[in-house]
Biopython code that builds the backbone (N, CA, C, O; Angstrom):
import numpy as np
from Bio.PDB.StructureBuilder import StructureBuilder

atoms = [
    (1, "MET", "N", (0.801, -1.219, -0.137)),
    (1, "MET", "CA", (0.200, 0.011, -0.017)),
    (1, "MET", "C", (0.834, 1.301, -0.086)),
    (1, "MET", "O", (0.489, 2.314, -0.696)),
    (2, "LYS", "N", (1.944, 1.046, 0.742)),
    (2, "LYS", "CA", (2.930, 2.337, 0.872)),
    (2, "LYS", "C", (3.184, 2.529, -0.349)),
    (2, "LYS", "O", (3.315, 3.744, -0.498)),
    (3, "ILE", "N", (3.356, 1.874, -1.522)),
    (3, "ILE", "CA", (4.158, 1.878, -2.916)),
    (3, "ILE", "C", (3.155, 2.669, -3.564)),
    (3, "ILE", "O", (3.667, 3.501, -4.314)),
    (4, "ILE", "N", (1.791, 2.702, -3.533)),
    (4, "ILE", "CA", (0.623, 3.088, -4.289)),
    (4, "ILE", "C", (0.485, 4.526, -3.622)),
    (4, "ILE", "O", (-0.077, 5.340, -4.355)),
    (5, "ILE", "N", (0.872, 4.982, -2.423)),
    (5, "ILE", "CA", (0.802, 6.200, -2.277)),
    (5, "ILE", "C", (1.704, 7.000, -2.406)),
    (5, "ILE", "O", (1.640, 8.229, -2.358)),
    (6, "TYR", "N", (2.976, 6.041, -2.650)),
    (6, "TYR", "CA", (3.943, 6.899, -3.315)),
    (6, "TYR", "C", (3.920, 7.717, -4.607)),
    (6, "TYR", "O", (4.215, 8.871, -4.920)),
    (7, "TYR", "N", (3.397, 6.522, -5.287)),
    (7, "TYR", "CA", (3.245, 6.866, -6.870)),
    (7, "TYR", "C", (1.880, 7.997, -6.950)),
    (7, "TYR", "O", (1.825, 8.856, -7.830)),
    (8, "LEU", "N", (1.068, 7.872, -6.138)),
    (8, "LEU", "CA", (0.157, 8.569, -6.491)),
    (8, "LEU", "C", (0.198, 10.147, -6.143)),
    (8, "LEU", "O", (-0.439, 11.109, -6.571)),
    (9, "LEU", "N", (1.412, 9.970, -5.002)),
    (9, "LEU", "CA", (1.798, 11.348, -4.678)),
    (9, "LEU", "C", (2.359, 11.951, -5.625)),
    (9, "LEU", "O", (1.986, 13.107, -5.825)),
    (10, "LEU", "N", (3.273, 11.456, -6.381)),
    (10, "LEU", "CA", (4.195, 11.471, -7.221)),
    (10, "LEU", "C", (2.881, 12.016, -8.574)),
    (10, "LEU", "O", (2.822, 13.182, -8.965)),
    (11, "LEU", "N", (2.319, 11.344, -8.889)),
    (11, "LEU", "CA", (1.024, 12.128, -9.754)),
    (11, "LEU", "C", (0.438, 13.173, -9.581)),
    (11, "LEU", "O", (0.360, 14.044, -10.448)),
    (12, "ILE", "N", (-0.050, 13.253, -8.473)),
    (12, "ILE", "CA", (-0.694, 14.660, -7.961)),
    (12, "ILE", "C", (0.601, 15.604, -8.258)),
    (12, "ILE", "O", (0.681, 16.505, -9.092)),
    (13, "CYS", "N", (1.097, 15.375, -7.798)),
    (13, "CYS", "CA", (2.739, 16.497, -7.616)),
    (13, "CYS", "C", (2.374, 17.199, -8.988)),
    (13, "CYS", "O", (1.928, 18.347, -9.006)),
    (14, "ILE", "N", (2.589, 16.444, -10.155)),
    (14, "ILE", "CA", (2.650, 16.916, -11.201)),
    (14, "ILE", "C", (1.761, 16.806, -12.132)),
    (14, "ILE", "O", (2.082, 16.950, -13.312)),
    (15, "ALA", "N", (0.340, 16.499, -11.707)),
    (15, "ALA", "CA", (-0.723, 17.491, -12.047)),
    (15, "ALA", "C", (-0.930, 18.946, -11.266)),
    (15, "ALA", "O", (-1.518, 19.995, -11.529)),
    (16, "LEU", "N", (-0.350, 18.582, -10.468)),
    (16, "LEU", "CA", (-0.888, 20.298, -9.501)),
    (16, "LEU", "C", (0.512, 21.598, -10.367)),
    (16, "LEU", "O", (0.374, 22.784, -10.668)),
    (17, "LEU", "N", (1.668, 20.718, -10.506)),
    (17, "LEU", "CA", (2.238, 21.854, -11.274)),
    (17, "LEU", "C", (1.834, 22.102, -12.856)),
    (17, "LEU", "O", (1.904, 23.213, -13.380)),
    (18, "ALA", "N", (1.381, 20.851, -13.572)),
    (18, "ALA", "CA", (0.748, 21.308, -14.584)),
    (18, "ALA", "C", (-0.246, 22.127, -14.799)),
    (18, "ALA", "O", (-0.295, 22.928, -15.733)),
    (19, "GLY", "N", (-1.264, 21.935, -13.769)),
    (19, "GLY", "CA", (-2.373, 22.990, -13.517)),
    (19, "GLY", "C", (-1.964, 24.208, -13.383)),
    (19, "GLY", "O", (-2.341, 25.069, -14.177)),
    (20, "PHE", "N", (-0.972, 24.541, -12.171)),
    (20, "PHE", "CA", (-0.299, 25.831, -12.072)),
    (20, "PHE", "C", (0.065, 26.366, -13.410)),
    (20, "PHE", "O", (-0.436, 27.395, -13.865)),
    (21, "LEU", "N", (0.929, 25.658, -14.014)),
    (21, "LEU", "CA", (1.188, 26.311, -15.180)),
    (21, "LEU", "C", (0.710, 26.627, -16.525)),
    (21, "LEU", "O", (1.058, 27.353, -17.456)),
    (22, "ILE", "N", (-0.347, 25.691, -16.227)),
    (22, "ILE", "CA", (-1.181, 25.851, -17.539)),
    (22, "ILE", "C", (-2.286, 27.455, -17.155)),
    (22, "ILE", "O", (-2.694, 28.284, -17.969)),
    (23, "GLN", "N", (-2.483, 27.415, -15.772)),
    (23, "GLN", "CA", (-3.267, 28.610, -15.416)),
    (23, "GLN", "C", (-2.531, 29.999, -15.346)),
    (23, "GLN", "O", (-3.089, 30.993, -15.812)),
    (24, "GLN", "N", (-1.327, 30.078, -14.787)),
    (24, "GLN", "CA", (-0.139, 31.030, -15.285)),
    (24, "GLN", "C", (0.690, 31.577, -16.343)),
    (24, "GLN", "O", (1.881, 31.272, -16.407)),
    (25, "THR", "N", (0.250, 32.215, -17.020)),
    (25, "THR", "CA", (1.400, 32.159, -18.594)),
    (25, "THR", "C", (2.436, 33.103, -17.961)),
    (25, "THR", "O", (2.259, 34.095, -17.255)),
    (26, "PRO", "N", (3.919, 32.342, -18.545)),
    (26, "PRO", "CA", (5.218, 32.392, -17.867)),
    (26, "PRO", "C", (5.471, 34.133, -18.010)),
    (26, "PRO", "O", (6.444, 34.699, -17.513)),
    (27, "SER", "N", (4.676, 34.643, -18.582)),
    (27, "SER", "CA", (4.959, 36.329, -18.469)),
    (27, "SER", "C", (4.529, 36.964, -17.239)),
    (27, "SER", "O", (5.281, 37.768, -16.688)),
    (28, "ASN", "N", (3.613, 36.738, -16.849)),
    (28, "ASN", "CA", (2.668, 37.163, -15.758)),
    (28, "ASN", "C", (3.332, 36.632, -14.413)),
    (28, "ASN", "O", (2.851, 37.129, -13.394)),
    (29, "MET", "N", (4.593, 35.493, -14.196)),
    (29, "MET", "CA", (5.103, 34.899, -13.153)),
    (29, "MET", "C", (6.032, 35.684, -12.740)),
    (29, "MET", "O", (6.805, 36.118, -13.594)),
    (30, "SER", "N", (6.173, 35.987, -11.665)),
    (30, "SER", "CA", (7.135, 36.904, -10.451)),
    (30, "SER", "C", (8.597, 35.797, -10.825)),
    (30, "SER", "O", (8.658, 34.814, -11.563)),
    (31, "MET", "N", (9.551, 36.393, -10.055)),
    (31, "MET", "CA", (10.933, 35.538, -10.079)),
    (31, "MET", "C", (10.564, 34.718, -9.007)),
    (31, "MET", "O", (11.165, 33.647, -9.086)),
    (32, "GLN", "N", (9.940, 34.772, -8.193)),
    (32, "GLN", "CA", (9.622, 33.922, -6.934)),
    (32, "GLN", "C", (8.966, 32.750, -7.316)),
    (32, "GLN", "O", (9.340, 31.671, -6.857)),
    (33, "GLN", "N", (7.899, 32.839, -8.214)),
    (33, "GLN", "CA", (7.190, 31.603, -8.310)),
    (33, "GLN", "C", (7.897, 31.011, -9.674)),
    (33, "GLN", "O", (7.486, 29.858, -9.796)),
    (34, "MET", "N", (8.681, 31.297, -10.610)),
    (34, "MET", "CA", (9.517, 30.700, -11.290)),
    (34, "MET", "C", (10.514, 29.732, -10.717)),
    (34, "MET", "O", (10.793, 28.611, -11.141)),
    (35, "VAL", "N", (11.094, 30.494, -9.470)),
    (35, "VAL", "CA", (12.104, 29.758, -8.854)),
    (35, "VAL", "C", (11.382, 28.613, -8.475)),
    (35, "VAL", "O", (11.786, 27.489, -8.772)),
    (36, "SER", "N", (10.427, 28.793, -7.892)),
    (36, "SER", "CA", (9.563, 27.827, -6.725)),
    (36, "SER", "C", (9.106, 26.979, -7.892)),
    (36, "SER", "O", (9.598, 25.855, -7.794)),
    (37, "VAL", "N", (8.417, 27.103, -8.857)),
    (37, "VAL", "CA", (8.411, 26.014, -9.706)),
    (37, "VAL", "C", (9.474, 25.145, -10.325)),
    (37, "VAL", "O", (9.366, 23.961, -10.643)),
    (38, "SER", "N", (10.555, 25.959, -10.443)),
    (38, "SER", "CA", (12.037, 25.156, -10.646)),
    (38, "SER", "C", (12.773, 24.482, -9.522)),
    (38, "SER", "O", (13.756, 23.792, -9.792)),
    (39, "ALA", "N", (12.413, 24.615, -8.417)),
    (39, "ALA", "CA", (12.741, 23.958, -7.607)),
    (39, "ALA", "C", (11.783, 22.754, -7.508)),
    (39, "ALA", "O", (12.325, 21.660, -7.350)),
    (40, "PHE", "N", (10.479, 22.793, -7.574)),
    (40, "PHE", "CA", (9.360, 21.748, -7.362)),
    (40, "PHE", "C", (9.741, 20.751, -8.188)),
    (40, "PHE", "O", (9.700, 19.552, -7.912)),
    (41, "LEU", "N", (10.293, 21.469, -9.695)),
    (41, "LEU", "CA", (10.489, 20.622, -10.742)),
    (41, "LEU", "C", (11.382, 19.867, -10.568)),
    (41, "LEU", "O", (11.244, 18.695, -10.920)),
    (42, "VAL", "N", (12.610, 20.326, -9.950)),
    (42, "VAL", "CA", (14.036, 19.567, -9.815)),
    (42, "VAL", "C", (13.379, 18.161, -8.708)),
    (42, "VAL", "O", (13.546, 16.952, -8.862)),
    (43, "LEU", "N", (12.701, 18.814, -7.732)),
    (43, "LEU", "CA", (12.580, 17.576, -6.261)),
    (43, "LEU", "C", (11.689, 16.415, -7.138)),
    (43, "LEU", "O", (11.917, 15.206, -7.113)),
    (44, "TYR", "N", (10.663, 17.062, -7.884)),
    (44, "TYR", "CA", (9.821, 15.710, -8.632)),
    (44, "TYR", "C", (10.694, 15.094, -9.310)),
    (44, "TYR", "O", (10.673, 13.876, -9.138)),
    (45, "VAL", "N", (11.493, 15.498, -10.053)),
    (45, "VAL", "CA", (12.524, 14.473, -10.838)),
    (45, "VAL", "C", (13.539, 13.744, -10.074)),
    (45, "VAL", "O", (13.983, 12.692, -10.534)),
    (46, "ILE", "N", (14.028, 14.290, -8.738)),
    (46, "ILE", "CA", (14.719, 13.392, -7.967)),
    (46, "ILE", "C", (13.650, 12.267, -7.434)),
    (46, "ILE", "O", (13.917, 11.067, -7.488)),
    (47, "GLY", "N", (12.445, 12.760, -6.929)),
    (47, "GLY", "CA", (11.774, 11.671, -6.781)),
    (47, "GLY", "C", (11.137, 10.475, -7.791)),
    (47, "GLY", "O", (10.981, 9.268, -7.603)),
    (48, "LEU", "N", (10.912, 11.131, -8.661)),
    (48, "LEU", "CA", (10.471, 10.038, -9.515)),
    (48, "LEU", "C", (12.053, 9.234, -10.142)),
    (48, "LEU", "O", (12.038, 8.118, -10.661)),
    (49, "SER", "N", (12.975, 9.833, -10.008)),
    (49, "SER", "CA", (13.939, 8.565, -10.335)),
    (49, "SER", "C", (14.139, 7.754, -9.520)),
    (49, "SER", "O", (14.851, 6.843, -9.944)),
    (50, "LEU", "N", (13.686, 7.607, -8.029)),
    (50, "LEU", "CA", (13.578, 6.962, -6.798)),
    (50, "LEU", "C", (12.546, 5.971, -6.904)),
    (50, "LEU", "O", (12.480, 4.997, -6.155)),
    (51, "ALA", "N", (11.749, 6.215, -7.823)),
    (51, "ALA", "CA", (10.667, 5.559, -7.706)),
    (51, "ALA", "C", (10.515, 4.282, -8.540)),
    (51, "ALA", "O", (10.494, 4.338, -9.769)),
    (52, "GLY", "N", (10.412, 3.136, -7.868)),
    (52, "GLY", "CA", (10.507, 1.822, -8.370)),
    (52, "GLY", "C", (11.727, 1.425, -7.918)),
    (52, "GLY", "O", (12.167, 0.603, -8.722)),
    (53, "GLU", "N", (12.456, 1.599, -7.059)),
    (53, "GLU", "CA", (13.380, 1.103, -6.460)),
    (53, "GLU", "C", (12.808, -0.291, -5.752)),
    (53, "GLU", "O", (11.705, -0.357, -5.210)),
    (54, "GLY", "N", (13.642, -1.265, -5.841)),
    (54, "GLY", "CA", (13.380, -2.402, -5.377)),
    (54, "GLY", "C", (13.965, -3.159, -5.456)),
    (54, "GLY", "O", (15.102, -2.808, -5.770)),
    (55, "LYS", "N", (13.754, -5.024, -5.240)),
    (55, "LYS", "CA", (15.176, -5.909, -5.088)),
    (55, "LYS", "C", (15.640, -5.973, -6.332)),
    (55, "LYS", "O", (14.766, -5.773, -7.175)),
    (56, "THR", "N", (16.855, -6.210, -6.803)),
    (56, "THR", "CA", (17.272, -6.593, -8.124)),
    (56, "THR", "C", (17.393, -7.938, -8.329)),
    (56, "THR", "O", (17.308, -8.724, -7.385)),
    (57, "VAL", "N", (17.633, -8.387, -9.743)),
    (57, "VAL", "CA", (17.439, -9.708, -9.915)),
    (57, "VAL", "C", (18.639, -10.133, -10.343)),
    (57, "VAL", "O", (19.308, -9.317, -10.977)),
    (58, "ASP", "N", (19.162, -11.405, -10.123)),
    (58, "ASP", "CA", (20.948, -11.306, -10.478)),
    (58, "ASP", "C", (20.913, -11.674, -11.770)),
    (58, "ASP", "O", (22.018, -11.633, -12.311)),
    (59, "GLU", "N", (19.522, -12.214, -12.823)),
    (59, "GLU", "CA", (20.310, -12.270, -14.233)),
    (59, "GLU", "C", (20.706, -11.258, -15.131)),
    (59, "GLU", "O", (19.941, -10.332, -15.398)),
    (60, "ARG", "N", (21.591, -11.330, -15.516)),
    (60, "ARG", "CA", (22.768, -10.122, -15.916)),
    (60, "ARG", "C", (21.604, -9.560, -17.183)),
    (60, "ARG", "O", (21.192, -8.417, -16.989)),
    (61, "GLU", "N", (21.113, -10.213, -18.325)),
    (61, "GLU", "CA", (20.314, -9.981, -19.059)),
    (61, "GLU", "C", (19.126, -8.918, -18.550)),
    (61, "GLU", "O", (18.914, -8.022, -19.367)),
    (62, "VAL", "N", (18.501, -8.881, -17.608)),
    (62, "VAL", "CA", (17.380, -8.689, -17.239)),
    (62, "VAL", "C", (18.259, -7.430, -16.597)),
    (62, "VAL", "O", (18.102, -6.244, -16.886)),
    (63, "ALA", "N", (18.949, -7.823, -15.921)),
    (63, "ALA", "CA", (19.617, -6.339, -15.335)),
    (63, "ALA", "C", (20.227, -4.814, -16.121)),
    (63, "ALA", "O", (20.154, -3.620, -15.828)),
    (64, "HIS", "N", (20.894, -5.663, -17.345)),
    (64, "HIS", "CA", (20.929, -4.528, -18.159)),
    (64, "HIS", "C", (19.954, -4.021, -18.696)),
    (64, "HIS", "O", (19.975, -2.797, -18.829)),
    (65, "ARG", "N", (18.560, -4.925, -19.275)),
    (65, "ARG", "CA", (17.305, -3.897, -19.842)),
    (65, "ARG", "C", (16.587, -2.880, -18.703)),
    (65, "ARG", "O", (16.073, -1.791, -18.957)),
    (66, "TYR", "N", (16.684, -3.504, -17.423)),
    (66, "TYR", "CA", (16.311, -2.853, -16.703)),
    (66, "TYR", "C", (17.153, -1.305, -16.277)),
    (66, "TYR", "O", (16.586, -0.370, -15.712)),
    (67, "PHE", "N", (18.714, -1.313, -16.726)),
    (67, "PHE", "CA", (19.302, -0.621, -16.482)),
    (67, "PHE", "C", (19.062, 0.773, -17.321)),
    (67, "PHE", "O", (19.018, 1.955, -16.981)),
    (68, "SER", "N", (18.903, -0.040, -18.797)),
    (68, "SER", "CA", (19.083, 1.079, -20.009)),
    (68, "SER", "C", (17.393, 1.737, -20.136)),
    (68, "SER", "O", (17.137, 2.810, -20.681)),
    (69, "ASN", "N", (16.622, 1.048, -19.659)),
    (69, "ASN", "CA", (15.474, 1.457, -19.524)),
    (69, "ASN", "C", (15.031, 2.577, -18.630)),
    (69, "ASN", "O", (14.318, 3.518, -18.976)),
    (70, "ARG", "N", (15.502, 2.379, -17.522)),
    (70, "ARG", "CA", (15.903, 3.144, -16.349)),
    (70, "ARG", "C", (16.668, 4.691, -16.595)),
    (70, "ARG", "O", (16.181, 5.698, -16.081)),
    (71, "ALA", "N", (17.876, 4.745, -17.413)),
    (71, "ALA", "CA", (18.477, 5.766, -17.937)),
    (71, "ALA", "C", (18.074, 6.354, -18.933)),
    (71, "ALA", "O", (18.595, 7.432, -19.218)),
    (72, "ALA", "N", (16.805, 5.696, -19.923)),
    (72, "ALA", "CA", (16.539, 6.485, -20.847)),
    (72, "ALA", "C", (15.198, 7.219, -20.384)),
    (72, "ALA", "O", (14.932, 8.349, -20.794)),
    (73, "LEU", "N", (14.430, 6.568, -19.572)),
    (73, "LEU", "CA", (13.748, 7.534, -18.494)),
    (73, "LEU", "C", (13.782, 8.479, -17.980)),
    (73, "LEU", "O", (12.954, 9.381, -18.111)),
    (74, "ILE", "N", (15.272, 8.493, -16.897)),
    (74, "ILE", "CA", (15.546, 9.298, -16.666)),
    (74, "ILE", "C", (16.243, 10.558, -17.523)),
    (74, "ILE", "O", (16.096, 11.717, -17.136)),
    (75, "ALA", "N", (16.871, 10.289, -18.497)),
    (75, "ALA", "CA", (17.291, 11.263, -19.646)),
    (75, "ALA", "C", (15.935, 11.875, -20.223)),
    (75, "ALA", "O", (15.807, 13.099, -20.227)),
    (76, "GLY", "N", (15.156, 11.242, -20.597)),
    (76, "GLY", "CA", (13.904, 11.828, -21.068)),
    (76, "GLY", "C", (13.083, 12.349, -20.189)),
    (76, "GLY", "O", (12.177, 12.907, -20.808)),
    (77, "THR", "N", (12.915, 12.467, -18.796)),
    (77, "THR", "CA", (12.382, 13.324, -17.929)),
    (77, "THR", "C", (13.022, 14.180, -17.817)),
    (77, "THR", "O", (12.311, 15.179, -17.926)),
    (78, "VAL", "N", (14.338, 14.526, -17.597)),
    (78, "VAL", "CA", (15.457, 15.576, -17.343)),
    (78, "VAL", "C", (15.662, 16.799, -18.441)),
    (78, "VAL", "O", (15.780, 18.022, -18.375)),
    (79, "ILE", "N", (15.636, 15.673, -19.615)),
    (79, "ILE", "CA", (15.483, 16.830, -20.982)),
    (79, "ILE", "C", (14.020, 17.665, -20.994)),
    (79, "ILE", "O", (13.866, 18.887, -20.986)),
    (80, "LEU", "N", (13.053, 16.668, -21.016)),
    (80, "LEU", "CA", (11.749, 17.567, -20.958)),
    (80, "LEU", "C", (11.389, 18.456, -19.813)),
    (80, "LEU", "O", (10.427, 19.211, -19.955)),
    (81, "SER", "N", (12.324, 18.445, -18.253)),
    (81, "SER", "CA", (12.329, 19.406, -17.761)),
    (81, "SER", "C", (12.795, 20.552, -17.674)),
    (81, "SER", "O", (12.312, 21.551, -17.141)),
    (82, "ILE", "N", (14.280, 20.324, -18.504)),
    (82, "ILE", "CA", (15.104, 21.643, -18.708)),
    (82, "ILE", "C", (14.609, 22.254, -19.973)),
    (82, "ILE", "O", (15.025, 23.363, -20.307)),
    (83, "GLY", "N", (13.585, 21.479, -20.835)),
    (83, "GLY", "CA", (13.135, 22.334, -22.157)),
    (83, "GLY", "C", (11.677, 23.569, -21.296)),
    (83, "GLY", "O", (11.418, 24.727, -21.623)),
    (84, "ILE", "N", (10.889, 22.548, -19.967)),
    (84, "ILE", "CA", (10.065, 23.425, -19.626)),
    (84, "ILE", "C", (10.684, 24.664, -18.832)),
    (84, "ILE", "O", (10.192, 25.787, -18.935)),
    (85, "LEU", "N", (11.746, 24.401, -18.068)),
    (85, "LEU", "CA", (12.268, 25.422, -17.184)),
    (85, "LEU", "C", (12.905, 26.646, -18.403)),
    (85, "LEU", "O", (12.880, 27.867, -18.245)),
    (86, "TRP", "N", (13.382, 25.993, -19.455)),
    (86, "TRP", "CA", (13.981, 26.720, -20.390)),
    (86, "TRP", "C", (12.900, 27.898, -21.061)),
    (86, "TRP", "O", (13.171, 29.096, -21.140)),
    (87, "GLN", "N", (11.497, 27.200, -21.564)),
    (87, "GLN", "CA", (10.693, 27.859, -21.717)),
    (87, "GLN", "C", (9.708, 28.732, -20.981)),
    (87, "GLN", "O", (8.724, 29.366, -21.362)),
    (88, "LEU", "N", (10.354, 28.546, -19.665)),
    (88, "LEU", "CA", (9.413, 29.348, -18.861)),
    (88, "LEU", "C", (10.463, 30.430, -18.192)),
    (88, "LEU", "O", (9.857, 31.102, -17.357)),
    (89, "PHE", "N", (11.554, 30.725, -18.278)),
    (89, "PHE", "CA", (12.148, 31.538, -17.786)),
    (89, "PHE", "C", (12.120, 32.812, -19.347)),
    (89, "PHE", "O", (12.179, 34.042, -19.334)),
    (90, "SER", "N", (12.011, 31.877, -20.475)),
    (90, "SER", "CA", (11.991, 32.933, -21.606)),
    (90, "SER", "C", (10.574, 33.265, -21.995)),
    (90, "SER", "O", (10.275, 33.806, -23.060)),
    (91, "HIS", "N", (9.813, 32.942, -21.160)),
    (91, "HIS", "CA", (8.294, 33.788, -20.919)),
    (91, "HIS", "C", (7.459, 33.137, -21.811)),
    (91, "HIS", "O", (6.473, 33.796, -22.141)),
    (92, "THR", "N", (7.618, 31.553, -22.506)),
    (92, "THR", "CA", (6.957, 30.876, -23.709)),
    (92, "THR", "C", (6.711, 29.686, -22.898)),
    (92, "THR", "O", (7.557, 29.257, -22.114)),
    (93, "MET", "N", (5.584, 29.153, -23.068)),
    (93, "MET", "CA", (5.326, 27.920, -22.973)),
    (93, "MET", "C", (4.656, 26.972, -24.124)),
    (93, "MET", "O", (3.669, 27.244, -24.807)),
    (94, "ASP", "N", (5.438, 25.808, -24.158)),
    (94, "ASP", "CA", (5.162, 25.100, -25.020)),
    (94, "ASP", "C", (4.514, 23.571, -24.559)),
    (94, "ASP", "O", (5.255, 22.662, -24.185)),
    (95, "TYR", "N", (3.216, 23.446, -24.632)),
    (95, "TYR", "CA", (2.289, 23.054, -23.682)),
    (95, "TYR", "C", (2.600, 20.814, -24.371)),
    (95, "TYR", "O", (2.567, 19.781, -23.703)),
    (96, "TRP", "N", (2.710, 20.914, -25.034)),
    (96, "TRP", "CA", (3.515, 19.737, -25.476)),
    (96, "TRP", "C", (4.945, 18.954, -24.749)),
    (96, "TRP", "O", (5.199, 17.751, -24.682)),
    (97, "LEU", "N", (5.621, 19.966, -24.326)),
    (97, "LEU", "CA", (6.817, 19.416, -23.468)),
    (97, "LEU", "C", (5.947, 18.979, -22.170)),
    (97, "LEU", "O", (6.224, 17.904, -21.639)),
    (98, "LEU", "N", (4.880, 19.798, -21.632)),
    (98, "LEU", "CA", (4.646, 19.687, -20.389)),
    (98, "LEU", "C", (3.432, 18.372, -20.655)),
    (98, "LEU", "O", (3.292, 17.717, -19.622)),
    (99, "ALA", "N", (2.808, 18.022, -21.482)),
    (99, "ALA", "CA", (2.062, 16.878, -21.813)),
    (99, "ALA", "C", (3.079, 15.872, -22.165)),
    (99, "ALA", "O", (2.598, 14.754, -22.350)),
    (100, "SER", "N", (4.064, 15.945, -22.274)),
    (100, "SER", "CA", (5.003, 14.908, -22.950)),
    (100, "SER", "C", (5.508, 14.170, -21.446)),
    (100, "SER", "O", (5.578, 12.959, -21.236)),
    (101, "LEU", "N", (5.811, 15.208, -20.549)),
    (101, "LEU", "CA", (6.226, 14.594, -19.337)),
    (101, "LEU", "C", (5.382, 13.833, -18.356)),
    (101, "LEU", "O", (5.723, 12.888, -17.645)),
    (102, "VAL", "N", (3.710, 14.682, -18.496)),
    (102, "VAL", "CA", (2.857, 14.031, -17.780)),
    (102, "VAL", "C", (2.685, 12.695, -17.996)),
    (102, "VAL", "O", (2.394, 11.840, -17.160)),
    (103, "ILE", "N", (2.945, 12.524, -19.534)),
    (103, "ILE", "CA", (2.398, 11.132, -20.191)),
    (103, "ILE", "C", (3.485, 9.900, -19.714)),
    (103, "ILE", "O", (3.139, 8.777, -19.348)),
    (104, "ILE", "N", (4.644, 10.316, -19.797)),
    (104, "ILE", "CA", (5.513, 9.492, -19.541)),
    (104, "ILE", "C", (5.641, 9.123, -18.102)),
    (104, "ILE", "O", (5.973, 7.980, -17.790)),
    (105, "ASN", "N", (5.427, 9.906, -17.346)),
    (105, "ASN", "CA", (5.717, 9.820, -15.720)),
    (105, "ASN", "C", (3.982, 9.003, -15.348)),
    (105, "ASN", "O", (3.905, 8.281, -14.354)),
    (106, "LEU", "N", (3.157, 9.150, -15.934)),
    (106, "LEU", "CA", (1.665, 8.749, -15.762)),
    (106, "LEU", "C", (1.943, 6.896, -16.578)),
    (106, "LEU", "O", (1.260, 5.950, -16.188)),
    (107, "VAL", "N", (2.845, 6.761, -17.500)),
    (107, "VAL", "CA", (3.093, 5.221, -18.235)),
    (107, "VAL", "C", (3.490, 4.602, -17.048)),
    (107, "VAL", "O", (2.905, 3.645, -16.541)),
    (108, "LYS", "N", (4.918, 5.388, -16.416)),
    (108, "LYS", "CA", (5.693, 4.786, -15.518)),
    (108, "LYS", "C", (4.834, 4.171, -14.397)),
    (108, "LYS", "O", (4.868, 2.970, -14.132)),
    (109, "ILE", "N", (4.213, 4.891, -13.882)),
    (109, "ILE", "CA", (3.427, 5.024, -12.594)),
    (109, "ILE", "C", (2.587, 4.103, -12.682)),
    (109, "ILE", "O", (2.686, 3.223, -11.827)),
    (110, "ILE", "N", (1.414, 3.962, -13.781)),
    (110, "ILE", "CA", (0.707, 2.573, -14.154)),
    (110, "ILE", "C", (1.542, 1.250, -14.371)),
    (110, "ILE", "O", (1.393, 0.295, -13.608)),
    (111, "GLY", "N", (2.196, 1.227, -15.157)),
    (111, "GLY", "CA", (3.570, -0.083, -15.544)),
    (111, "GLY", "C", (3.991, -0.724, -14.030)),
    (111, "GLY", "O", (4.068, -1.896, -13.660)),
    (112, "LEU", "N", (4.197, 0.378, -13.414)),
    (112, "LEU", "CA", (4.859, -0.157, -11.569)),
    (112, "LEU", "C", (3.750, -0.339, -10.927)),
    (112, "LEU", "O", (3.868, -1.262, -10.122)),
    (113, "ILE", "N", (2.515, 0.236, -10.931)),
    (113, "ILE", "CA", (1.530, -0.456, -10.310)),
    (113, "ILE", "C", (1.247, -1.940, -10.640)),
    (113, "ILE", "O", (1.110, -2.875, -9.850)),
    (114, "TYR", "N", (1.192, -1.939, -12.017)),
    (114, "TYR", "CA", (0.670, -3.146, -12.923)),
    (114, "TYR", "C", (1.602, -4.260, -12.238)),
    (114, "TYR", "O", (1.167, -5.235, -11.626)),
    (115, "SER", "N", (3.160, -3.908, -12.473)),
    (115, "SER", "CA", (4.310, -4.768, -12.461)),
    (115, "SER", "C", (3.854, -5.139, -10.717)),
    (115, "SER", "O", (3.952, -6.235, -10.164)),
    (116, "ASN", "N", (3.512, -4.267, -10.316)),
    (116, "ASN", "CA", (3.568, -5.041, -8.616)),
    (116, "ASN", "C", (2.549, -5.663, -8.420)),
    (116, "ASN", "O", (2.889, -6.600, -7.697)),
    (117, "TYR", "N", (1.110, -5.753, -8.687)),
    (117, "TYR", "CA", (-0.246, -6.066, -8.621)),
    (117, "TYR", "C", (-0.564, -7.601, -9.318)),
    (117, "TYR", "O", (-1.392, -8.417, -8.912)),
    (118, "LYS", "N", (0.528, -7.764, -10.716)),
    (118, "LYS", "CA", (0.152, -8.752, -11.496)),
    (118, "LYS", "C", (0.492, -10.097, -10.764)),
    (118, "LYS", "O", (1.395, -10.099, -9.927)),
    (119, "LYS", "N", (-0.133, -11.123, -11.024)),
    (119, "LYS", "CA", (-0.179, -12.450, -10.545)),
    (119, "LYS", "C", (0.418, -13.684, -11.328)),
    (119, "LYS", "O", (0.342, -14.815, -10.847)),
]
sb = StructureBuilder()
sb.init_structure("model")
sb.init_model(0)
sb.init_chain("A")
sb.init_seg("    ")
for serial, (resi, resn, name, xyz) in enumerate(atoms, 1):
    if name == "N":
        sb.init_residue(resn, " ", resi, " ")
    sb.init_atom(name, np.array(xyz, "f"), 0.0, 1.0, " ", f" {name:<3s}", serial, name[0])
structure = sb.get_structure()
């Protein structure tokens, strides 16, 4: 149950961030709001990178696959977050970046929940 709450908290955090960024236009945001959103996004990326940590399997091929999938997900999340931060500070917002970040994280959370409870 604890793992579900962790995943749901991550999902709620990105939904709140997305909702705030959709309501506010970057040109109307103060520097304090931009720094707060940036700090929140950095903490979220750190929290998401820790999601799904668990027992490792000794099989080498499976370990390599997990490592490569994890590295790709973290790199994609970081690049999208940097793109959002760049556009946030240049006072424009491309909502495709935000939607991509939300979809990547939603699919990861759903996949982890499914993997945890499949029999």
